[in-house]
All heavy atoms as TSV, in Angstrom:
chain	resi	resn	atom	element	x	y	z
A	1	MET	N	N	0.843	-1.191	0.000
A	1	MET	CA	C	0.000	0.000	0.000
A	1	MET	C	C	0.882	1.246	0.000
A	1	MET	O	O	1.831	1.363	0.763
A	1	MET	CB	C	-0.905	-0.033	1.227
A	1	MET	CG	C	-1.804	1.133	1.330
A	1	MET	SD	S	-2.913	0.907	2.750
A	1	MET	CE	C	-4.155	2.028	2.297
A	2	GLN	N	N	0.560	2.170	-0.834
A	2	GLN	CA	C	1.347	3.399	-0.963
A	2	GLN	C	C	0.841	4.453	0.023
A	2	GLN	O	O	-0.350	4.607	0.236
A	2	GLN	CB	C	1.215	3.926	-2.386
A	2	GLN	CG	C	2.104	5.090	-2.682
A	2	GLN	CD	C	1.976	5.534	-4.140
A	2	GLN	OE1	O	1.084	5.107	-4.839
A	2	GLN	NE2	N	2.865	6.381	-4.554
A	3	THR	N	N	1.769	5.134	0.642
A	3	THR	CA	C	1.393	6.196	1.572
A	3	THR	C	C	1.528	7.555	0.887
A	3	THR	O	O	2.303	7.721	-0.045
A	3	THR	CB	C	2.286	6.178	2.828
A	3	THR	OG1	O	3.637	6.373	2.432
A	3	THR	CG2	C	2.153	4.853	3.554
A	4	LEU	N	N	0.764	8.493	1.375
A	4	LEU	CA	C	0.838	9.850	0.832
A	4	LEU	C	C	2.041	10.567	1.413
A	4	LEU	O	O	2.286	10.511	2.613
A	4	LEU	CB	C	-0.416	10.642	1.199
A	4	LEU	CG	C	-1.708	10.234	0.529
A	4	LEU	CD1	C	-2.859	11.040	1.097
A	4	LEU	CD2	C	-1.631	10.443	-0.961
A	5	ASN	N	N	2.779	11.231	0.567
A	5	ASN	CA	C	3.850	12.060	1.105
A	5	ASN	C	C	3.254	13.410	1.515
A	5	ASN	O	O	2.077	13.690	1.285
A	5	ASN	CB	C	5.002	12.216	0.110
A	5	ASN	CG	C	4.604	12.924	-1.167
A	5	ASN	OD1	O	3.738	13.786	-1.155
A	5	ASN	ND2	N	5.232	12.583	-2.267
A	6	GLU	N	N	4.042	14.214	2.149
A	6	GLU	CA	C	3.526	15.471	2.706
A	6	GLU	C	C	2.946	16.388	1.635
A	6	GLU	O	O	1.909	17.001	1.834
A	6	GLU	CB	C	4.635	16.187	3.463
A	6	GLU	CG	C	4.156	17.416	4.183
A	6	GLU	CD	C	5.230	18.058	5.038
A	6	GLU	OE1	O	6.226	17.401	5.340
A	6	GLU	OE2	O	5.051	19.224	5.391
A	7	ARG	N	N	3.587	16.460	0.486
A	7	ARG	CA	C	3.101	17.324	-0.585
A	7	ARG	C	C	1.719	16.879	-1.064
A	7	ARG	O	O	0.816	17.689	-1.251
A	7	ARG	CB	C	4.085	17.331	-1.742
A	7	ARG	CG	C	3.749	18.385	-2.791
A	7	ARG	CD	C	4.660	18.314	-3.958
A	7	ARG	NE	N	4.233	17.176	-4.762
A	7	ARG	CZ	C	4.969	16.577	-5.666
A	7	ARG	NH1	N	6.195	16.965	-5.882
A	7	ARG	NH2	N	4.513	15.566	-6.368
A	8	ASP	N	N	1.549	15.577	-1.255
A	8	ASP	CA	C	0.250	15.059	-1.683
A	8	ASP	C	C	-0.812	15.298	-0.623
A	8	ASP	O	O	-1.954	15.618	-0.929
A	8	ASP	CB	C	0.344	13.566	-1.990
A	8	ASP	CG	C	1.141	13.267	-3.247
A	8	ASP	OD1	O	1.265	14.174	-4.098
A	8	ASP	OD2	O	1.635	12.145	-3.376
A	9	PHE	N	N	-0.419	15.129	0.628
A	9	PHE	CA	C	-1.349	15.329	1.733
A	9	PHE	C	C	-1.845	16.771	1.755
A	9	PHE	O	O	-3.041	17.033	1.879
A	9	PHE	CB	C	-0.657	14.968	3.046
A	9	PHE	CG	C	-1.535	15.107	4.235
A	9	PHE	CD1	C	-2.555	14.201	4.470
A	9	PHE	CD2	C	-1.350	16.144	5.125
A	9	PHE	CE1	C	-3.373	14.324	5.577
A	9	PHE	CE2	C	-2.159	16.274	6.233
A	9	PHE	CZ	C	-3.174	15.363	6.452
A	10	LEU	N	N	-0.926	17.724	1.604
A	10	LEU	CA	C	-1.319	19.133	1.602
A	10	LEU	C	C	-2.183	19.460	0.392
A	10	LEU	O	O	-3.114	20.256	0.483
A	10	LEU	CB	C	-0.072	20.021	1.638
A	10	LEU	CG	C	0.736	19.942	2.929
A	10	LEU	CD1	C	2.024	20.747	2.784
A	10	LEU	CD2	C	-0.069	20.408	4.109
A	11	ALA	N	N	-1.892	18.827	-0.731
A	11	ALA	CA	C	-2.700	19.051	-1.934
A	11	ALA	C	C	-4.127	18.567	-1.717
A	11	ALA	O	O	-5.083	19.220	-2.141
A	11	ALA	CB	C	-2.076	18.339	-3.129
A	12	ARG	N	N	-4.295	17.445	-1.037
A	12	ARG	CA	C	-5.639	16.919	-0.761
A	12	ARG	C	C	-6.413	17.862	0.148
A	12	ARG	O	O	-7.622	18.034	-0.007
A	12	ARG	CB	C	-5.571	15.533	-0.117
A	12	ARG	CG	C	-4.899	14.474	-0.960
A	12	ARG	CD	C	-5.618	14.251	-2.289
A	12	ARG	NE	N	-4.875	13.347	-3.129
A	12	ARG	CZ	C	-4.080	13.729	-4.127
A	12	ARG	NH1	N	-3.945	14.994	-4.409
A	12	ARG	NH2	N	-3.452	12.849	-4.860
A	13	ARG	N	N	-5.730	18.477	1.094
A	13	ARG	CA	C	-6.395	19.452	1.969
A	13	ARG	C	C	-6.886	20.639	1.164
A	13	ARG	O	O	-7.999	21.123	1.357
A	13	ARG	CB	C	-5.435	19.916	3.061
A	13	ARG	CG	C	-5.126	18.842	4.075
A	13	ARG	CD	C	-4.146	19.313	5.093
A	13	ARG	NE	N	-4.708	20.418	5.859
A	13	ARG	CZ	C	-3.997	21.218	6.625
A	13	ARG	NH1	N	-2.703	21.047	6.742
A	13	ARG	NH2	N	-4.566	22.192	7.291
A	14	ARG	N	N	-6.046	21.142	0.261
A	14	ARG	CA	C	-6.453	22.272	-0.572
A	14	ARG	C	C	-7.603	21.893	-1.504
A	14	ARG	O	O	-8.507	22.687	-1.744
A	14	ARG	CB	C	-5.262	22.793	-1.372
A	14	ARG	CG	C	-4.252	23.541	-0.527
A	14	ARG	CD	C	-3.215	24.238	-1.359
A	14	ARG	NE	N	-2.491	23.356	-2.255
A	14	ARG	CZ	C	-1.361	22.722	-1.948
A	14	ARG	NH1	N	-0.824	22.881	-0.772
A	14	ARG	NH2	N	-0.772	21.946	-2.829
A	15	GLU	N	N	-7.569	20.673	-2.018
A	15	GLU	CA	C	-8.656	20.210	-2.880
A	15	GLU	C	C	-9.975	20.154	-2.115
A	15	GLU	O	O	-11.017	20.543	-2.641
A	15	GLU	CB	C	-8.329	18.837	-3.459
A	15	GLU	CG	C	-7.246	18.879	-4.510
A	15	GLU	CD	C	-6.794	17.502	-4.941
A	15	GLU	OE1	O	-7.357	16.488	-4.447
A	15	GLU	OE2	O	-5.878	17.424	-5.760
A	16	ALA	N	N	-9.927	19.675	-0.883
A	16	ALA	CA	C	-11.137	19.624	-0.062
A	16	ALA	C	C	-11.701	21.026	0.142
A	16	ALA	O	O	-12.911	21.243	0.063
A	16	ALA	CB	C	-10.843	18.964	1.282
A	17	ALA	N	N	-10.814	21.973	0.396
A	17	ALA	CA	C	-11.254	23.357	0.586
A	17	ALA	C	C	-11.847	23.923	-0.712
A	17	ALA	O	O	-12.885	24.587	-0.692
A	17	ALA	CB	C	-10.085	24.220	1.050
A	18	ALA	N	N	-11.198	23.651	-1.828
A	18	ALA	CA	C	-11.679	24.170	-3.114
A	18	ALA	C	C	-13.044	23.593	-3.473
A	18	ALA	O	O	-13.943	24.325	-3.902
A	18	ALA	CB	C	-10.672	23.857	-4.211
A	19	ILE	N	N	-13.209	22.294	-3.279
A	19	ILE	CA	C	-14.495	21.663	-3.586
A	19	ILE	C	C	-15.590	22.221	-2.688
A	19	ILE	O	O	-16.691	22.527	-3.147
A	19	ILE	CB	C	-14.387	20.133	-3.453
A	19	ILE	CG1	C	-13.517	19.590	-4.592
A	19	ILE	CG2	C	-15.757	19.471	-3.453
A	19	ILE	CD1	C	-13.099	18.156	-4.422
A	20	THR	N	N	-15.269	22.384	-1.419
A	20	THR	CA	C	-16.236	22.950	-0.483
A	20	THR	C	C	-16.678	24.326	-0.940
A	20	THR	O	O	-17.861	24.655	-0.935
A	20	THR	CB	C	-15.634	23.023	0.935
A	20	THR	OG1	O	-15.373	21.691	1.382
A	20	THR	CG2	C	-16.568	23.702	1.906
A	21	ARG	N	N	-15.731	25.139	-1.372
A	21	ARG	CA	C	-16.055	26.513	-1.770
A	21	ARG	C	C	-16.766	26.572	-3.121
A	21	ARG	O	O	-17.771	27.250	-3.270
A	21	ARG	CB	C	-14.780	27.363	-1.801
A	21	ARG	CG	C	-15.041	28.804	-2.126
A	21	ARG	CD	C	-16.001	29.420	-1.099
A	21	ARG	NE	N	-16.453	30.706	-1.565
A	21	ARG	CZ	C	-17.732	31.058	-1.658
A	21	ARG	NH1	N	-18.672	30.226	-1.306
A	21	ARG	NH2	N	-18.062	32.239	-2.089
A	22	VAL	N	N	-16.248	25.869	-4.094
A	22	VAL	CA	C	-16.822	25.931	-5.446
A	22	VAL	C	C	-18.249	25.395	-5.473
A	22	VAL	O	O	-19.119	25.955	-6.139
A	22	VAL	CB	C	-15.927	25.170	-6.452
A	22	VAL	CG1	C	-16.621	24.987	-7.780
A	22	VAL	CG2	C	-14.609	25.910	-6.646
A	23	LEU	N	N	-18.481	24.323	-4.725
A	23	LEU	CA	C	-19.822	23.753	-4.686
A	23	LEU	C	C	-20.690	24.390	-3.608
A	23	LEU	O	O	-21.834	23.989	-3.420
A	23	LEU	CB	C	-19.751	22.234	-4.482
A	23	LEU	CG	C	-19.053	21.462	-5.596
A	23	LEU	CD1	C	-19.004	19.978	-5.268
A	23	LEU	CD2	C	-19.705	21.716	-6.936
A	24	ASP	N	N	-20.136	25.362	-2.909
A	24	ASP	CA	C	-20.834	26.102	-1.852
A	24	ASP	C	C	-21.448	25.150	-0.820
A	24	ASP	O	O	-22.609	25.259	-0.452
A	24	ASP	CB	C	-21.895	27.015	-2.452
A	24	ASP	CG	C	-22.278	28.140	-1.503
A	24	ASP	OD1	O	-21.456	28.489	-0.634
A	24	ASP	OD2	O	-23.403	28.654	-1.623
A	25	ILE	N	N	-20.617	24.209	-0.358
A	25	ILE	CA	C	-21.043	23.209	0.623
A	25	ILE	C	C	-20.960	23.814	2.020
A	25	ILE	O	O	-20.005	24.518	2.349
A	25	ILE	CB	C	-20.140	21.962	0.535
A	25	ILE	CG1	C	-20.305	21.299	-0.831
A	25	ILE	CG2	C	-20.439	20.983	1.657
A	25	ILE	CD1	C	-19.317	20.194	-1.102
A	26	ASP	N	N	-21.958	23.528	2.833
A	26	ASP	CA	C	-21.935	23.949	4.232
A	26	ASP	C	C	-20.929	23.068	4.965
A	26	ASP	O	O	-21.146	21.868	5.130
A	26	ASP	CB	C	-23.315	23.801	4.848
A	26	ASP	CG	C	-23.358	24.134	6.329
A	26	ASP	OD1	O	-22.402	24.758	6.831
A	26	ASP	OD2	O	-24.352	23.774	6.979
A	27	ASP	N	N	-19.831	23.653	5.402
A	27	ASP	CA	C	-18.765	22.876	6.038
A	27	ASP	C	C	-18.837	22.899	7.562
A	27	ASP	O	O	-17.897	22.505	8.233
A	27	ASP	CB	C	-17.401	23.362	5.573
A	27	ASP	CG	C	-17.114	24.807	5.929
A	27	ASP	OD1	O	-18.035	25.509	6.393
A	27	ASP	OD2	O	-15.966	25.241	5.739
A	28	SER	N	N	-19.969	23.289	8.117
A	28	SER	CA	C	-20.072	23.398	9.569
A	28	SER	C	C	-19.883	22.054	10.265
A	28	SER	O	O	-19.449	22.015	11.416
A	28	SER	CB	C	-21.417	24.011	9.973
A	28	SER	OG	O	-22.489	23.210	9.527
A	29	GLY	N	N	-20.166	20.962	9.593
A	29	GLY	CA	C	-20.017	19.649	10.191
A	29	GLY	C	C	-18.576	19.186	10.321
A	29	GLY	O	O	-18.274	18.328	11.137
A	30	TYR	N	N	-17.674	19.731	9.517
A	30	TYR	CA	C	-16.277	19.301	9.563
A	30	TYR	C	C	-15.293	20.462	9.649
A	30	TYR	O	O	-14.091	20.278	9.590
A	30	TYR	CB	C	-15.934	18.408	8.365
A	30	TYR	CG	C	-16.282	18.967	7.009
A	30	TYR	CD1	C	-15.373	19.737	6.298
A	30	TYR	CD2	C	-17.515	18.707	6.428
A	30	TYR	CE1	C	-15.681	20.236	5.052
A	30	TYR	CE2	C	-17.836	19.201	5.182
A	30	TYR	CZ	C	-16.913	19.959	4.489
A	30	TYR	OH	O	-17.231	20.455	3.259
A	31	ARG	N	N	-15.793	21.652	9.824
A	31	ARG	CA	C	-14.941	22.840	9.891
A	31	ARG	C	C	-13.933	22.768	11.038
A	31	ARG	O	O	-12.818	23.259	10.914
A	31	ARG	CB	C	-15.808	24.087	10.036
A	31	ARG	CG	C	-15.054	25.377	9.944
A	31	ARG	CD	C	-15.963	26.584	10.063
A	31	ARG	NE	N	-17.055	26.517	9.104
A	31	ARG	CZ	C	-18.305	26.849	9.379
A	31	ARG	NH1	N	-18.632	27.269	10.584
A	31	ARG	NH2	N	-19.233	26.773	8.462
A	32	GLY	N	N	-14.301	22.161	12.142
A	32	GLY	CA	C	-13.428	22.122	13.304
A	32	GLY	C	C	-12.423	20.986	13.321
A	32	GLY	O	O	-11.649	20.869	14.265
A	33	THR	N	N	-12.416	20.145	12.303
A	33	THR	CA	C	-11.467	19.037	12.299
A	33	THR	C	C	-10.053	19.568	12.113
A	33	THR	O	O	-9.835	20.563	11.423
A	33	THR	CB	C	-11.793	18.004	11.203
A	33	THR	OG1	O	-11.753	18.645	9.936
A	33	THR	CG2	C	-13.158	17.382	11.416
A	34	PRO	N	N	-9.082	18.920	12.735
A	34	PRO	CA	C	-7.712	19.446	12.737
A	34	PRO	C	C	-7.064	19.574	11.355
A	34	PRO	O	O	-6.218	20.428	11.152
A	34	PRO	CB	C	-6.925	18.444	13.586
A	34	PRO	CG	C	-7.906	17.580	14.245
A	34	PRO	CD	C	-9.211	17.710	13.538
A	35	LEU	N	N	-7.457	18.755	10.406
A	35	LEU	CA	C	-6.772	18.756	9.117
A	35	LEU	C	C	-7.485	19.543	8.026
A	35	LEU	O	O	-6.962	19.700	6.935
A	35	LEU	CB	C	-6.550	17.315	8.646
A	35	LEU	CG	C	-5.740	16.468	9.617
A	35	LEU	CD1	C	-5.634	15.042	9.104
A	35	LEU	CD2	C	-4.368	17.062	9.833
A	36	TYR	N	N	-8.678	20.045	8.314
A	36	TYR	CA	C	-9.435	20.802	7.316
A	36	TYR	C	C	-9.006	22.272	7.339
A	36	TYR	O	O	-9.002	22.908	8.393
A	36	TYR	CB	C	-10.933	20.687	7.601
A	36	TYR	CG	C	-11.789	21.486	6.660
A	36	TYR	CD1	C	-11.869	21.137	5.328
A	36	TYR	CD2	C	-12.502	22.583	7.099
A	36	TYR	CE1	C	-12.650	21.869	4.459
A	36	TYR	CE2	C	-13.282	23.320	6.236
A	36	TYR	CZ	C	-13.355	22.954	4.919
A	36	TYR	OH	O	-14.122	23.685	4.055
A	37	PRO	N	N	-8.634	22.833	6.188
A	37	PRO	CA	C	-8.166	24.229	6.142
A	37	PRO	C	C	-9.324	25.235	6.151
A	37	PRO	O	O	-9.571	25.938	5.167
A	37	PRO	CB	C	-7.366	24.283	4.846
A	37	PRO	CG	C	-8.020	23.270	3.964
A	37	PRO	CD	C	-8.495	22.179	4.888
A	38	ALA	N	N	-10.022	25.311	7.264
A	38	ALA	CA	C	-11.184	26.193	7.383
A	38	ALA	C	C	-10.807	27.651	7.152
A	38	ALA	O	O	-11.599	28.415	6.598
A	38	ALA	CB	C	-11.827	26.024	8.751
A	39	ASP	N	N	-9.604	28.043	7.551
A	39	ASP	CA	C	-9.176	29.426	7.359
A	39	ASP	C	C	-9.078	29.777	5.886
A	39	ASP	O	O	-9.406	30.889	5.475
A	39	ASP	CB	C	-7.864	29.705	8.086
A	39	ASP	CG	C	-6.758	28.732	7.713
A	39	ASP	OD1	O	-7.060	27.627	7.207
A	39	ASP	OD2	O	-5.579	29.065	7.936
A	40	LEU	N	N	-8.661	28.832	5.052
A	40	LEU	CA	C	-8.577	29.071	3.610
A	40	LEU	C	C	-9.966	29.250	3.005
A	40	LEU	O	O	-10.194	30.164	2.204
A	40	LEU	CB	C	-7.845	27.913	2.934
A	40	LEU	CG	C	-7.709	27.979	1.418
A	40	LEU	CD1	C	-6.943	29.229	0.992
A	40	LEU	CD2	C	-7.015	26.727	0.904
A	41	VAL	N	N	-10.907	28.417	3.401
A	41	VAL	CA	C	-12.280	28.537	2.893
A	41	VAL	C	C	-12.908	29.847	3.361
A	41	VAL	O	O	-13.536	30.556	2.577
A	41	VAL	CB	C	-13.133	27.330	3.334
A	41	VAL	CG1	C	-14.577	27.495	2.897
A	41	VAL	CG2	C	-12.557	26.036	2.773
A	42	ALA	N	N	-12.693	30.191	4.618
A	42	ALA	CA	C	-13.235	31.446	5.145
A	42	ALA	C	C	-12.648	32.644	4.404
A	42	ALA	O	O	-13.365	33.598	4.075
A	42	ALA	CB	C	-12.950	31.552	6.640
A	43	PHE	N	N	-11.359	32.602	4.116
A	43	PHE	CA	C	-10.711	33.682	3.366
A	43	PHE	C	C	-11.348	33.821	1.984
A	43	PHE	O	O	-11.658	34.940	1.548
A	43	PHE	CB	C	-9.212	33.413	3.246
A	43	PHE	CG	C	-8.495	34.392	2.382
A	43	PHE	CD1	C	-8.158	35.646	2.862
A	43	PHE	CD2	C	-8.159	34.080	1.076
A	43	PHE	CE1	C	-7.505	36.563	2.055
A	43	PHE	CE2	C	-7.507	34.988	0.270
A	43	PHE	CZ	C	-7.176	36.236	0.757
A	44	CYS	N	N	-11.533	32.703	1.294
A	44	CYS	CA	C	-12.138	32.751	-0.045
A	44	CYS	C	C	-13.559	33.292	0.004
A	44	CYS	O	O	-13.966	34.056	-0.871
A	44	CYS	CB	C	-12.131	31.356	-0.669
A	44	CYS	SG	S	-10.485	30.782	-1.116
A	45	ARG	N	N	-14.290	32.910	1.030
A	45	ARG	CA	C	-15.659	33.425	1.161
A	45	ARG	C	C	-15.652	34.935	1.394
A	45	ARG	O	O	-16.476	35.656	0.837
A	45	ARG	CB	C	-16.378	32.703	2.292
A	45	ARG	CG	C	-16.769	31.302	1.903
A	45	ARG	CD	C	-17.535	30.604	2.984
A	45	ARG	NE	N	-18.023	29.325	2.460
A	45	ARG	CZ	C	-18.112	28.228	3.185
A	45	ARG	NH1	N	-17.785	28.226	4.440
A	45	ARG	NH2	N	-18.550	27.112	2.623
A	46	ARG	N	N	-14.730	35.424	2.223
A	46	ARG	CA	C	-14.644	36.868	2.477
A	46	ARG	C	C	-14.242	37.630	1.217
A	46	ARG	O	O	-14.662	38.762	1.003
A	46	ARG	CB	C	-13.635	37.162	3.583
A	46	ARG	CG	C	-14.136	36.855	4.972
A	46	ARG	CD	C	-13.219	37.433	6.044
A	46	ARG	NE	N	-11.830	37.031	5.881
A	46	ARG	CZ	C	-11.284	35.930	6.388
A	46	ARG	NH1	N	-12.010	35.102	7.100
A	46	ARG	NH2	N	-10.003	35.672	6.184
A	47	GLN	N	N	-13.415	37.017	0.376
A	47	GLN	CA	C	-12.947	37.664	-0.839
A	47	GLN	C	C	-13.960	37.575	-1.969
A	47	GLN	O	O	-13.753	38.155	-3.022
A	47	GLN	CB	C	-11.620	37.027	-1.293
A	47	GLN	CG	C	-10.496	37.165	-0.310
A	47	GLN	CD	C	-10.164	38.609	-0.022
A	47	GLN	OE1	O	-10.027	39.412	-0.918
A	47	GLN	NE2	N	-10.062	38.943	1.254
A	48	GLY	N	N	-15.019	36.805	-1.766
A	48	GLY	CA	C	-16.030	36.659	-2.814
A	48	GLY	C	C	-15.590	35.706	-3.897
A	48	GLY	O	O	-16.068	35.790	-5.023
A	49	LYS	N	N	-14.690	34.798	-3.575
A	49	LYS	CA	C	-14.225	33.816	-4.568
A	49	LYS	C	C	-15.140	32.605	-4.535
A	49	LYS	O	O	-15.471	32.102	-3.485
A	49	LYS	CB	C	-12.792	33.353	-4.275
A	49	LYS	CG	C	-11.794	34.471	-4.124
A	49	LYS	CD	C	-11.582	35.192	-5.415
A	49	LYS	CE	C	-10.503	36.261	-5.230
A	49	LYS	NZ	N	-10.464	37.194	-6.286
A	50	GLY	N	N	-15.549	32.162	-5.694
A	50	GLY	CA	C	-16.401	30.964	-5.771
A	50	GLY	C	C	-17.716	31.295	-6.437
A	50	GLY	O	O	-17.837	32.252	-7.204
A	51	PRO	N	N	-18.756	30.505	-6.161
A	51	PRO	CA	C	-20.038	30.677	-6.838
A	51	PRO	C	C	-20.640	32.057	-6.575
A	51	PRO	O	O	-20.589	32.557	-5.469
A	51	PRO	CB	C	-20.923	29.592	-6.232
A	51	PRO	CG	C	-20.075	28.789	-5.326
A	51	PRO	CD	C	-18.759	29.439	-5.189
A	52	GLY	N	N	-21.162	32.634	-7.594
A	52	GLY	CA	C	-21.832	33.910	-7.468
A	52	GLY	C	C	-20.893	35.104	-7.312
A	52	GLY	O	O	-21.323	36.212	-7.059
A	53	ALA	N	N	-19.600	34.867	-7.473
A	53	ALA	CA	C	-18.633	35.979	-7.301
A	53	ALA	C	C	-18.652	36.902	-8.490
A	53	ALA	O	O	-19.000	36.584	-9.558
A	53	ALA	CB	C	-17.237	35.415	-7.093
């Protein structure tokens, strides 16, 4: 079984944030998890990036 290296792991975190934002998913259920980049999603929402921007 292949393990993810750090670069791949960080890329997956960014992908999760991007999908959450682009699809305008309510992330309140997983926002507090240690590995979810909630600050990145919040920043994008404040900047008006994503749907309806």
